N, C-alpha and C positions, 0 to 999 in steps of 0.2 A: 264587634263586627268592624272590619276595616273600612275606612272612608278615604276617598281620594284627597290628597293634599291640596290639589289645585286643578284647574281645568286646562287641558292641553289644547293648543291651537296649532294650525299649520304653519304659523310664523315661528314656532319654537324650533330650535336646532336639536337634532338627534345625535347622541354619541355613536360614532361609527362602530364601536365595539359591540353595540347592541344588534348590529346586523348579524354578526356571528352567533350571538345568543339567540336571536330569533330563529335561526336555522336549527338550533338545538331544540328550542321549544318557543312557540309564539307567545307564551304567557310571560316570559321573563321580562321583556321590555315593558309590559303592562305593570307588573309588580314594581319594577324599578322606577318608572317615570310617573305613574299615576298614584301609587301608594307610597312611594319613597322608601321601599324596602331594599336594604343593601346588606344582606346577611354576610357573616364571615365566610370566607372561602374554605371549602373542605380540602383536605390534603391532596386529593387527586385532581383538583381543578388546575388547569394549565398555569405554570409559573412563567414569569418573564426571565430573560437573560440579562445579566449585568452588562455594562458597557464593555468591560474588559473581556467578558466571555464572548460577546458579539465580535469584537475585534480579533480574538483568538480563532474563532470559527472561520471568519473571512480570511485570515492569514493562512490557515491550513488549506483553504480551498483555492488559493490563488494559482497554484501550479497543478491542481488536480481537477480542474473543470474547464470546459470550453468557454465559460464566462470569465473574461479577463478582468478580475477585480483589482488588478494592479494598474489598470489604465483609467484611473480617476480617484475620487475620494469618497469616503463613507462618512456620512453625518448622522449620528444617532438621535433618536427622540425628536422628530420634527413635528411641530404642531401645525395642523391644517384645519381649514374651515371652508365650506362651500356655502356662499350666500345664495347661490342659485338653487341648490338641492336641499339646503337647510340641514346640513349635518357637519359634525366636527370630530376631531380626534387627534391622537398622537401616534404617528407611524413609527414602528421600531427603528427604522433607519431609511435613509435615502442615499442612493449611489449616484453621484454626478460623474458621468463618464467624460473623458477628455474630448470625445467626439461631440459633446453637447447633449447627449441623451440623458434623461433623468428617469430613474427607476426606483419605485418603492420596494423595500425589503421587509418582510415579516418573518420573525423567528418563532417557531413553535416547538415546544418540548414534548410533542406527542410520542407515546411509546412506539407506535407504528409509523414508519416513514411513508405515509400515504397522503395523497392530496385529498382534502375534504372540500366539499362545496362551500361550507361556511367560511373556510380560510380564503378560498378564491374570491368570494364576494367581498369579504373584508378588505383584501388586498386591492381589489378593483375599485372599491369606494375610496381608498386612500389615493389611488391613481387619479381618480376624477377630481378630488380635492386639490391634489398637487398641480394638476393642469390649470386649475383656476388660480392657484397661488403664484405659479411661475409663468403663466400664459404660454404654455408649451404643450404640444401633444405628447401623450405618453402611451406607448404601444406595448410595453412589457413591464412586468414586475417579477420579483423573485420570492419564493417561499424557501426558507432554510429550516429543514426539519430534523429534529433529534439533536442529541448532544454531539453527534459526529458531523452535523452540519451538511446533510445532503441537500444540494441546491436544485430547485425546480424552477425553470423559467415558465412564467404564466403570461400568455398573450392576452392583452386587454382589448378584446374585440367588441363589436357592437352588441352581441348577445349578452356578454357579461355586463356591459353598461346598462342594458335594459333590465337585466335581472336585479341589479342593484336598485334601480329606480322603482321597480315593482315591489321589492322587499320593503323599501321605505314607505311606499303607499299603503301597504298592508299594515305596517306598524302604526302609522299615523291614523289610519282609518279606525283601528280598534281603540286607540287612545281618545280620539275625538268622540267616538260613540260611547265611551265609558263602559264598554262591555268586555268582560274577561273572555279572551279568545278560546276556542277549543284547542286542546293540546294534541299535537300529533306525535308526542314523545312516546317511546316504547317503555315497557316496565323497567328495562335495564337503564335507560336514560333517566327515568324518574328517580331511581334509587341513587343515582349519582348527583342529582340536582340539589343545590343549596336552598331552593325555593319549595321543596316538596311539602314542607309543613304548612304552606299557605294554600295548597291546592286541596280544597275540601272534598272534591269529587274523585281524587286519585287514590285508589286502594282504600 
């Protein structure tokens, strides 16, 4: 029988990537943080893009989008941490516009070029952490989807900020309680999940 490795407290910092995982299934953060389970990723789990691939995507988009990515500089792999909200992570990239605006950029190799709530919340969380890091308000971020690099501008409004905070509260509450959350995942999602073997009540 699995036993928790340690006791989680509200002072501990949550990896921002777990916000996206929570949207997929609320049990994943619990398995990862409480039981310390980190299984090997399956072939269909989203992959990251290399630095050169990111730069190539942005280069192709410079003259093909209303977003002027030639008016500033792109910095890949920026570490961020919010002491206020108690989360941390590494954003795929940050674009520093010459105008002074700062925007987080997340690259997703999803087969379908569609915006998902999980990606939006993850991007919004990075924006909140970047605000704390640079002491500057961030109103927009970008999702770059697929290998063709379709760019979606995401407004970081108050509703998204509140959704990020609520998601963190739900994650932390289940960890502190030490109770495995109910899974909202569909059968299709479960069959794709690397944690399926640890869910005794699934199928």
